[in-house]
N, C-alpha and C positions, 0 to 999 in steps of 0.2 A: 152423636156428632160432637167433635171437639170445637171449641171456640177460643179465640184470643182477642184481647181488647185491641180495637183498631184505632179509635181516637176518643177523646173525651172533650166535652164543652162545659166549662164552668162559667157561671155568671157572677161577676163581682160588681155590685153596686156600692160605691164607696160612701154612700149615705149610711148604710147599715153597718153596725159594729160586729155582727155575728153572721152565722150561716143562714139564719132564718130570714129570708127575704120575701117580700110580697110579690114575687114574680114566678111564673111557670114557663117552661120551655116545651113546646108541643111540635112534633113533626107535622108537616103538611101532608094532606091525603096522598098526593102523588108520591111523596117520599116514603110513606108507609107502604104503599103498594110495591115500590121498588125494593124496600128492605125485606118484605115478606117473600117476594119472588126470588131474591138472591139469598134468602135464609140468614140474613143478618138478624141480630138481636139488639134491642134498645133497652137499656136499663136506666131508670131515673135515679139521680143522686140528690143529695140535699141542696146542691148548688147548680144543678143542670142535668146532664145525662151523659152516658157513655154508649158507644156503639161497638158491639162485638162482631167479629168476622168469623165465618165457619172455616175450619181446616179439614183437610183429608187425613187419612191415617198416618201419613208421613209428615203431617203438620205443614203441609203446603197450603197456601191460600186457595180456597176453592173458587170464589167468584172471579170472573175476568172483568176487570174494571176498564171501561173505555174512557177515552179522553174527555168526552162530554158528559159523563155521569156526575150528577150533582145531588146533594141532599139539601133540602130547605126546611127551616124551622121558624116558628113564630114565637115571640115572647109576649106574654099577656100579664098584666097586673092582676092581683087577686083582691086589691082594695083600691080605693080612689086616691088621688093625690100624687100620682107619678110625675105629672108635669110640674108640680110645685117644688119638687126636690131635685129634679134631674136637669142637667145642663144639656140643652138641645140647641145651643146657639150656632152650631156648625151646620144646621139644616134649615130649610125654609119652613114656614109655619104650616104649610099643607103637606109636609113630608114626615116620615118616620125614620128612625135610625136603621141603617143597613150595615151588617157586618159580614165580611167574607175573608177566606184565606187566600184569595187571588191577590197577588202582589205582596204576599207576606214574606219577609226575609226568613231564611232558614233557621236562624237562631232566635226568632221572635215567637212568642206565644199569643200576644194580643192581636186579635183579628182587626183588620183594616175597617175603618168606619167611614160611612158617607150617608147619603140619604136616598130614600125611595118612597113610593106610595103604596098604600094598602088600605083596604076597607073591610075588615073582618072583626068579629066580636066573639068573645067566649064568656059565658056567664054574665053577660051585660057589659063587659069591659072591652074596649077596643085594643087591637094589636098595637104594641108600642115599638116593636123592632122585628126585623127579619134577619135571619142568619142563613148564609149560603156557603156550603162546603163543597169544593171541587175535589172529588175523590182521588183524581190522578195526582193531586198535590199533597196528599196525605202520605207521610213517610211510614212505611210498614216494614219493620225489621224485628224479628222475634228476639234478637239479641239486644235490643235497645228498649228503653221505656216507650210506652205508647204515646202517640202525639197528644199533647194537651193544648187545647185552644181556650183562650180567655176572652169573654165578652165583658168589656169594662164600661160601666155607666158612671159617668162623673157627676158628682152633685153640683148643684148651683152654688155660687159663692157670692157673698155680699160683705161690704164693710160694715162693721158694727158701730153704732153710734149710741152713746149713753148721754141722755139729757138729765142732768141732776139739778133739782130745785132745792135750795137750801136757804138758811137765814142770811140776812144782809151781812152779818159779821163773819161769815165763813170765809176762810182763806186757805190757800195751799192744799187743794184737793189733788190727789193723784190716783190713777188706776194702774195696778200692777198685776201681772200674772206670776203667781208663785212658781209655776213650772217653766217660766221664761220662754214660752213659745209664742206669746202674743205681746205686742206693745200697743199702748194707746197714747195718743197725743192730745193735749188740750187745745181746742180751737180758740184762738184769740180774736178780738175785734168782731164780735158776733153781729154788731150793727152793720158791719160792712159786708157781711156774707148773706146772699139771698137764701134764707132758710125759713120756709113757711112754718115748720114746727117750732123753731126757736122764737119766731115772731109771735105765734099764737100763745105759747107758754108765757112769754114776757107780758103779753096783754092780759092774760087770765090770772096771772099771779104777780101783780105789780109789787107786792111786798116781799117777794122772794128773789134771791140771786140765782142766776142760771149759769151752770157750767156745762160745757159740751165736750165730750171726748170721743175721738174716732180711732178705730183700729188702723194701724199702719198698712195693713194689707187686707185683702178680701179673705173672709173665713168661710170654709165650705160647710154646707148644711150637714147635720149629723143627727142620728137618733140618740146619741149619747151626749149629755150635757157637758160642757167644759166647766170644770170646777176650778177653784182656787184663783178666780179673777177677783181681786180684792180692791176695796176703796180705802184710801188713806187720807187722813187730814193731819197736817203738820207732823208727818211721819208716824202717826198713830193709826192703826187699822181700826176702822169703824164698821166696815161690812166685810165679813170673811168670804162670802160667796155671792158675787153679784149674779142676778138672774140672767140667763141667756135670752136674747131677743127671740120671740116666737117667729116661726117661718112666715106666718101671715102678716107680720109687722115689718117685713123687709129690712131686718137688721136694726130696728129702732127699739130702744128701751128707755122708758121715762121712770125716774126714781125720785122720790121725795125723802129728804132727810131733815132733821131738826137744825 
């Protein structure tokens, strides 16, 4: 039997810098039964899966696709911590992400996202997203590239704040990004700002001067460290690579210098 690629689903979690993500895409049981009955073939890829459709000897599509034929898939993490790195602000706390090609514009690849409910687990991990593909909306043309759908998970973002403790005589500190992608502003009049961390540091280190710098925009979480964020004093670089705040620290980094 001949086959041709019908469509492909790729998962793009923008926290991860390469194709190796801690996520797996699994067809639901009812979908598996439908695929077997219609002689479709599912092949897993490094970032998702592809569905192949059977053809007859004249390379015509064999299965007759009805208006209400749908395929459903579940996305499971393979490690813990998905909630810590993923932006789920668009759904309620008791919901999971739901992706579908319904309402998708013809020139768009990114599936429409909303929320739904589910209560399933695989290898001890709960389902984190559902995907529903309406087959009647999949474009099938042997003369064109197969339909590619993208499931995009956006990472959480947070403004970075550097609290720098230094000697009383320290002046003119600046944070610069050598790659010119990020900018940091020095927060002035700290006594007028309700900042519990700044207050605690000032109380615990009375013989130190406190400088606070904040990024001008929220920075997305990433598994790759941002390098070349540098600390200058009087135009002289004193730290070549400032450490990135850890995810668990909510964008906060405390640094002591002489």
